[in-house]
C-alpha positions in Angstrom: 95.1 87.5 81.0 98.2 89.6 80.4 95.8 92.4 80.7 94.5 91.6 84.3 97.8 90.9 85.3 98.5 94.6 84.3 95.9 96.2 85.8 96.6 94.0 89.1 100.2 95.9 88.6 98.3 99.4 88.2 96.2 98.6 91.4 99.7 98.1 93.3 101.2 100.6 92.2 98.9 102.9 92.5 97.7 102.1 96.3 101.9 101.9 97.0 101.7 105.5 95.7 99.0 106.9 97.5 101.1 105.2 100.6 104.0 107.3 99.2 101.8 110.3 99.7 101.9 110.5 103.0 105.6 111.2 102.9 104.1 115.0 102.8 103.4 114.4 106.5 106.8 113.4 107.3 108.6 115.8 105.7 108.8 118.7 108.3 110.5 115.9 110.1 112.8 114.2 107.7 115.9 114.8 108.9 115.1 113.1 112.5 113.2 110.0 110.9 117.3 109.7 108.2 118.8 109.6 112.2 116.5 107.1 113.2 117.2 105.1 110.2 120.8 105.4 110.6 120.5 104.1 114.8 118.4 101.4 113.4 120.7 100.6 109.9 123.9 100.8 113.2 121.5 98.2 115.9 120.7 95.7 113.5 124.0 96.1 112.3 125.5 95.5 116.2 122.9 92.3 116.4 124.4 90.6 113.4 128.0 91.1 115.0 126.9 88.2 117.9 126.8 85.7 115.6 130.1 86.1 114.2 132.2 87.2 117.7 130.4 83.8 119.0 131.2 81.5 116.4 135.3 83.6 117.2 134.8 82.7 120.9 134.3 78.6 120.3 137.2 78.6 117.5 139.4 79.1 120.4 138.1 77.9 122.7 138.4 74.9 120.6 141.4 75.6 119.5 143.2 76.1 123.2 143.9 79.7 122.5 145.2 81.7 125.6 142.5 82.9 128.1 143.4 86.8 127.0 142.0 86.1 123.8 138.9 84.7 125.3 138.6 87.7 127.3 139.5 90.4 124.6 136.2 88.7 122.2 133.6 88.2 125.8 134.6 91.8 126.5 134.1 93.2 122.8 130.7 91.2 123.1 129.9 93.3 125.5 130.6 96.5 124.1 128.9 95.1 121.2 125.5 94.6 123.3 125.8 98.0 124.8 126.5 100.1 121.7 123.1 98.2 120.3 121.2 99.1 123.2 121.8 103.1 123.4 120.7 102.4 119.4 118.0 101.1 119.7 117.0 103.7 122.6 117.5 106.7 120.6 115.7 104.9 117.8 112.4 104.4 119.2 112.4 107.7 120.4 112.6 109.6 117.3 110.6 107.3 115.3 108.3 107.7 118.1 108.7 111.4 118.0 108.4 111.6 114.4 105.0 109.6 114.3 103.2 111.0 116.5 104.4 115.0 115.1 103.3 113.4 111.4 100.5 111.7 113.2 99.4 114.8 114.4 99.7 116.7 110.9 97.3 113.6 109.2 94.7 113.4 111.8 94.5 117.6 111.7 94.9 117.2 107.6 91.5 115.0 107.7 89.3 116.6 110.2 90.0 119.9 108.7 89.0 117.8 105.1 86.4 116.2 105.7 84.4 119.0 108.0 84.8 121.6 104.9 83.2 119.0 102.4 80.1 119.1 101.2 76.7 117.7 102.7 76.1 115.3 99.6 78.9 113.6 100.7 77.6 112.8 104.1 73.6 112.3 103.5 76.6 109.5 101.5 78.2 107.9 104.6 77.5 107.5 107.6 78.9 109.2 110.8 80.5 105.4 112.8 82.0 104.8 109.2 83.8 108.3 109.3 85.2 108.1 112.8 86.4 104.6 111.9 88.6 106.0 109.4 89.8 109.5 111.6 90.6 107.1 114.2 91.1 103.4 113.4 93.5 104.0 110.4 94.7 106.8 111.9 96.4 104.0 115.0 96.8 101.9 112.1 99.3 103.6 110.8 100.3 105.2 114.3 101.3 101.3 115.1 103.1 101.3 111.4 105.3 104.6 111.2 106.4 103.5 115.5 107.0 99.8 115.6 106.1 97.7 112.4 108.0 99.8 109.9 111.0 99.7 112.1 110.7 96.0 112.6 110.7 95.6 108.2 113.6 97.3 107.4 115.3 95.9 109.8 114.5 92.2 109.6 116.0 93.0 105.7 118.5 94.0 106.6 119.7 91.0 109.3 117.9 89.0 105.9 120.9 90.8 103.6 123.4 91.0 106.4 123.5 87.6 107.2 123.4 86.5 104.1 127.0 88.0 103.4 128.1 87.0 106.5 126.5 83.0 105.3 128.6 83.3 102.0 131.7 84.7 103.3 132.2 81.9 106.6 130.8 79.1 103.6 129.4 79.4 100.0 128.6 76.3 99.8 126.3 76.0 103.3 125.1 79.5 102.0 124.4 77.9 98.3 122.9 75.1 100.2 121.0 77.9 102.3 119.7 79.9 99.7 117.9 76.6 97.8 114.8 77.9 99.9 114.8 80.6 99.9 112.9 81.5 96.0 110.2 79.6 96.9 109.5 81.7 100.4 109.8 84.8 98.8 107.1 83.8 95.9 104.9 82.8 98.2 104.6 85.9 100.6 103.6 88.0 97.9 101.1 85.4 97.0 100.3 84.8 100.1 100.3 88.7 101.0 97.2 89.6 98.4 95.0 87.5 100.2 96.5 88.6 103.8 95.6 92.2 102.5 92.5 91.1 100.8 91.2 89.7 104.0 92.9 92.4 106.2 90.7 94.6 104.2 87.5 93.4 104.6 88.4 92.9 108.4 88.3 96.7 108.8 85.6 97.4 106.6 83.1 95.0 108.3 84.6 96.7 112.1 83.8 100.1 111.0 80.2 98.9 109.7 80.0 97.7 113.5 80.7 100.2 114.9 78.1 102.4 113.4 75.6 99.6 115.3 77.0 100.6 118.1 77.5 104.4 117.6 73.6 104.7 116.2 72.1 102.1 119.0 73.9 104.6 121.5 72.9 108.0 119.8 69.0 106.9 119.5 68.8 104.7 122.8 65.6 106.6 123.7 64.1 105.0 120.0 65.6 101.7 120.8 64.0 101.2 124.3 61.1 102.9 123.4 60.0 100.8 121.0 61.8 97.5 123.0 64.1 96.6 120.3 67.6 95.8 122.7 67.6 92.3 121.3 66.5 93.4 117.4 69.7 95.3 118.1 72.1 93.1 120.3 71.0 90.4 117.0 71.7 92.7 114.7 75.6 93.5 116.4 75.7 89.9 116.8 75.2 88.9 113.5 77.8 91.8 112.1 80.4 90.9 114.9 80.1 87.1 113.9 81.0 88.0 110.0 84.0 89.9 111.2 85.1 87.0 112.6 84.3 84.6 110.0 86.7 87.1 107.5 89.0 86.9 110.3 89.4 83.7 110.7 89.6 82.7 106.8 92.5 85.6 106.7 93.8 84.2 109.8 93.8 80.5 108.2 96.2 81.8 105.4 98.7 83.6 107.2 98.6 80.3 110.0 99.1 78.0 106.4 102.3 80.5 105.5 104.0 80.9 108.8 103.5 77.0 109.0 105.4 76.3 105.7 107.8 78.9 106.8 108.8 77.0 110.0 108.5 73.4 108.1 110.7 74.9 105.4 113.3 76.7 107.5 113.8 74.7 110.7 114.1 71.7 107.6 117.0 73.5 106.0 118.8 74.3 109.3 118.7 70.9 109.9 119.8 69.8 106.4 122.7 72.5 106.8 124.3 71.8 110.3 124.3 68.1 108.9 126.4 69.4 105.5 128.3 71.4 107.9 129.3 68.3 110.2 130.8 66.8 107.3 132.4 70.2 106.3 133.6 69.8 109.6 135.4 66.6 109.4 136.7 67.5 106.6 139.1 69.7 107.5 137.1 72.9 105.3 134.9 74.2 108.5 135.6 75.2 111.8 132.9 73.7 115.0 133.2 77.8 115.5 132.8 78.7 112.3 129.3 75.8 112.0 128.3 77.5 115.3 128.2 80.8 113.6 126.3 79.4 110.6 124.3 77.8 112.6 122.9 81.2 114.1 122.3 83.3 110.8 120.3 80.6 109.9 118.3 80.9 112.6 118.1 84.2 112.6 117.6 84.4 108.2 115.2 81.8 108.9 113.8 83.8 111.6 113.1 87.2 110.4 111.8 84.9 106.9 109.5 83.4 109.1 107.8 87.2 110.7 107.9 89.5 107.1 105.0 87.9 106.5 103.5 88.9 109.3 104.9 92.3 109.0 104.4 92.4 105.3 100.6 91.9 106.2 100.7 94.8 109.0 102.3 96.8 105.7 100.0 96.2 103.3 97.0 96.4 106.2 98.5 100.0 107.0 98.8 100.8 102.7 94.5 99.6 102.7 93.9 102.0 105.6 95.3 104.8 103.5 93.9 104.2 100.5 90.5 104.9 102.4 91.4 108.2 104.4 92.6 109.8 101.0 90.0 108.7 99.4 88.4 111.5 101.6 91.2 113.6 100.5 90.1 113.3 97.5 87.0 114.6 97.9 86.7 117.7 96.4 85.6 120.7 99.5 83.3 123.0 99.7 85.0 126.3 99.0 84.3 128.3 102.9 86.9 130.5 104.0 87.0 131.8 107.4 84.9 135.0 106.6 84.7 138.0 109.7 81.7 139.9 110.8 82.5 142.7 108.2 82.0 140.7 105.0 79.1 140.2 105.5 77.5 144.1 106.3 77.0 144.9 102.4 73.8 142.3 102.8 70.5 143.9 103.0 68.4 140.3 103.3 66.5 140.2 100.4 66.3 136.3 98.5 64.6 134.9 95.8 64.5 131.6 93.9 63.9 132.0 90.1 61.7 128.9 88.8 63.7 126.1 90.7 64.1 122.8 89.9 65.8 120.0 92.1 66.1 116.5 92.9 68.2 114.4 95.5 71.1 113.7 94.1 70.3 110.3 95.9 66.8 110.2 94.2 67.5 111.8 90.7 63.7 110.2 89.2 61.8 112.3 91.8 61.8 115.7 91.4 61.4 117.7 95.2 60.9 121.3 93.7 59.2 122.1 90.5 60.4 125.8 89.0 59.6 127.6 92.2 59.3 130.9 92.8 59.5 133.6 95.0 60.9 136.7 96.5 61.6 137.5 100.0 62.4 141.3 100.2 64.4 142.9 103.9 62.6 142.5 107.0 59.7 140.5 105.4 58.4 137.8 107.1 57.8 135.0 104.3 55.6 131.3 105.6 55.9 128.0 104.4 52.5 126.0 104.2 51.9 122.4 103.1 52.4 119.1 103.2 55.0 116.9 104.3 57.1 115.9 100.7 55.4 119.5 99.5 59.5 120.6 99.1 59.8 122.9 102.8 62.8 122.3 104.2 64.2 121.4 100.6 64.0 125.0 100.5 66.2 125.6 103.7 68.9 123.4 102.3 68.7 124.6 99.1 69.1 128.2 100.6 72.1 127.0 102.6 73.6 126.1 99.4 73.4 122.6 100.8 73.0 121.4 97.8 73.3 122.1 93.4 70.5 123.2 91.9 69.2 121.1 88.5 67.7 124.3 87.3 66.8 128.3 87.8 68.9 130.1 90.2 69.1 131.7 94.3 69.4 135.4 94.3 70.1 137.3 97.6 70.0 141.0 97.1 70.0 140.9 93.2 73.1 139.0 92.7 73.4 134.9 92.5 74.7 132.7 95.1 77.4 131.7 93.3 79.0 135.1 93.3 79.1 135.1 96.8 81.6 133.7 99.5 80.2 130.6 100.5 81.2 131.2 104.2 79.7 134.8 103.8 76.1 134.3 102.6 75.9 131.3 105.5 77.3 133.1 108.5 74.6 135.7 107.1 71.3 133.3 108.3 70.4 131.6 110.8 68.6 128.4 111.4 66.5 127.2 114.4 65.1 123.5 113.5 62.2 121.6 115.5 65.5 119.0 116.6 67.8 121.7 117.9 71.5 120.1 117.8 73.2 121.2 120.9 76.8 120.5 121.7 77.9 118.3 124.7 79.7 121.2 126.4 78.5 124.3 128.5 75.4 126.8 128.3 78.1 129.1 127.4 79.2 127.1 125.1 76.4 126.2 123.2 75.2 130.4 123.0 78.0 131.9 122.4 78.5 129.1 119.0 76.6 132.1 117.2 79.6 134.2 117.1 82.5 132.5 118.8 84.8 135.4 121.4 81.7 136.8 122.5 81.7 138.3 125.7 79.4 137.4 128.7 77.1 140.7 128.7 76.5 139.4 125.0 75.7 136.1 125.8 73.4 137.5 128.9 71.7 140.2 126.7 70.8 137.3 124.0 69.7 135.5 127.0 67.0 137.6 128.0 65.7 137.9 124.5 65.9 134.7 124.1 63.1 133.9 127.1 66.2 131.8 128.5 67.7 134.0 131.0 65.3 132.5 133.6 65.8 128.9 133.3 69.2 129.1 133.1 69.9 131.8 136.4 67.7 128.7 137.9 70.7 126.4 137.6 73.7 125.8 140.5 75.9 126.4 137.6 74.1 129.0 136.3 76.1 129.5 132.0 77.9 126.7 133.3 75.8 123.5 133.3 76.8 121.0 131.3 73.3 120.3 128.8 75.1 116.3 128.1 75.2 114.6 124.6 72.7 116.9 122.2 71.1 118.7 124.7 69.5 115.9 127.2 70.2 117.7 130.2 68.1 120.2 129.2 64.1 119.9 128.0 63.0 120.7 124.5 61.6 124.9 125.7 65.1 124.7 126.9 66.8 123.6 124.0 64.6 125.6 121.5 65.5 129.0 123.8 69.7 128.1 124.0 68.9 127.6 120.3 67.0 130.9 119.6 70.0 133.1 121.8 72.7 131.7 119.5 70.9 132.3 117.1 70.1 136.1 118.2 73.8 136.4 119.4 75.0 135.5 115.9 72.4 138.7 114.9 71.9 137.4 111.3 70.7 139.4 108.3 68.2 136.6 107.4 66.3 134.0 110.1 65.2 130.3 108.9 63.0 129.0 111.2 61.7 125.3 110.5 59.2 124.0 112.7 60.7 125.3 115.6 57.9 125.6 117.6 55.2 122.1 117.0 56.8 119.7 119.7 56.3 121.7 122.3 53.9 122.4 125.4 51.8 124.7 125.2 53.5 126.8 127.8 57.0 126.1 126.4 55.7 127.3 123.0 54.4 130.6 124.5 57.4 131.0 125.0 59.2 130.4 122.1 57.3 131.8 120.0 57.8 135.4 122.5 61.5 134.7 121.7 61.4 133.7 118.0 59.4 137.3 117.5 61.8 139.3 119.3 64.3 137.6 117.0 62.7 138.2 113.9 62.0 141.4 114.6 63.5 143.7 111.9 65.2 140.6 109.5 64.0 138.7 106.2 62.0 135.7 108.2 61.3 131.9 106.4 59.1 130.2 108.4 58.1 126.9 107.9 54.7 125.9 110.2 52.6 122.9 110.3 50.7 125.5 113.3 48.9 128.0 111.5 48.5 129.9 114.4 52.2 131.0 114.9 52.4 132.6 111.1 48.9 134.6 111.2 50.6 137.8 111.2 53.4 136.5 108.5 53.6 139.4 105.4 53.2 136.2 103.1 51.8 132.6 102.9 53.3 130.2 100.8 51.4 126.8 100.2 53.1 124.5 98.2 52.5 121.2 96.4 54.8 118.8 94.6 57.7 121.5 95.1 56.0 124.6 93.3 53.5 127.6 95.0 50.3 127.0 94.6 48.3 129.8 96.1 50.0 133.0 98.2 48.7 135.9 99.7 48.2 136.9 104.1 46.3 135.0 105.9 43.6 136.9 105.5 43.8 136.7 101.6 44.2 132.9 101.5 41.2 132.4 104.1 39.2 133.9 101.8 40.0 131.3 98.9 36.2 129.5 98.3 37.8 125.5 98.8 41.9 127.1 98.4 44.2 124.5 100.0 44.8 127.2 102.5 41.7 127.5 103.6 41.1 123.8 104.0 44.2 123.5 106.3 42.7 126.0 109.2 39.9 124.8 109.1 41.1 120.7 109.6 42.8 122.6 112.6 40.7 125.1 114.0 37.6 122.8 113.7 
């Protein structure tokens, strides 16, 4: 039991420590934040002055004092009201400014960190979940910084200040009132644990439901092609029902807590009025003082009742902070802002030396086994083999997306680890089978290969990629919006835009991952011509199922179960009796 309590305290301390880590984003604006807190304190203090002044007003009237005294108190009440309004106005402005600027810095930091994480991280996380962390969780922090935190502090001030003024008015009544507070506070802590648990669970399930929406909308063509609309509707319905049931269960805890507080506090106020009237009858208390006391009791009761909900929202924010900081705790890749000058020295030779590799998520399956091959500058190397032979894995390792289990990869005779990672990747260009285009214009997508490229450079790249004619045929030409993932363009057009992007990048090493396998004959001819232009004078690594596209390769490597089983030119491999390549060739050209 003692160990569990110690562990619980450790977790709470760790959560608080993580939440306080956000201070680094508030620090540049701490002066304005402190001024806002001062305004908050004085506006809350002004709020506390109302019951006392109203009580004085009642006392003055009950003892038949001069109208002038009553008018003075009424005027004081008006001044206090104006002061509270002014302080509240500036407090809100300052808190909003600090919150928005701090959260903008936090958003930038999270995105900057997220985009520099290794591929291993993204292979374990879903896009919808990460998107929820960056959007929903930070929005929750926004509400806390602008409203919830101020409300929490205001209620604490009212509770502490109110109790102090109560004690000043009547110690007997104050002690009577405080008799109900300790169990309420203990219950708030007890319920807070459960509220936090269910709030965090709801956040997680909402993120999972958002993932379903995002994935189905991204793959809407497949959903409709397989007539699975109602399957996806059912899947989303099941997940949202889980969210609702979890939230309802958490709501029952909060509802029960709120009901108990209302019952306890209103019962206490009735008891206080009963006792107060007895004190008035005995001459120990003035009528106006009881009036003030009841108002203060109502203030304190309302603050304690609202404190539970505010506390739950703060706990929810702590949970969101933990999720965000988990991302920030992930180790980033050592990428840097490199320039073209950094890669000027690379000549383009590469070599795999006895490489062993298994994906971290499938460590029991060895994808590459003692794989070795090399390519000299300007050489065209083709990789062929059945699915699962390791061809695409070679591309991932070439880009240093994953760490090797054994062996090494070298560029110009130096191990990959000796190069700056950004320099290495910027020296290569990939043209995949499934081209990804951003949702902007054709110009923006081509220029992605060389940010800041001139119009003339973009046009030259488009001509070399056989993309110039179809781009010019569009009314908006290079300003044509390609749509999400390039849906407004055909497969061949997307490929040629990708090739233009690679040409503009002017890489030393080119990787073509089945770049023509999904195209019709005419599109394949145009794309193949563009690829021939692109490969000229560059080290090229070509993955292909269509053997017709690699007949002129300088060397063809045939892969099976992660290692090279045959190597040579097209003619040399066809000469091998019962060879794997010869068998593949006969099957394709039969």
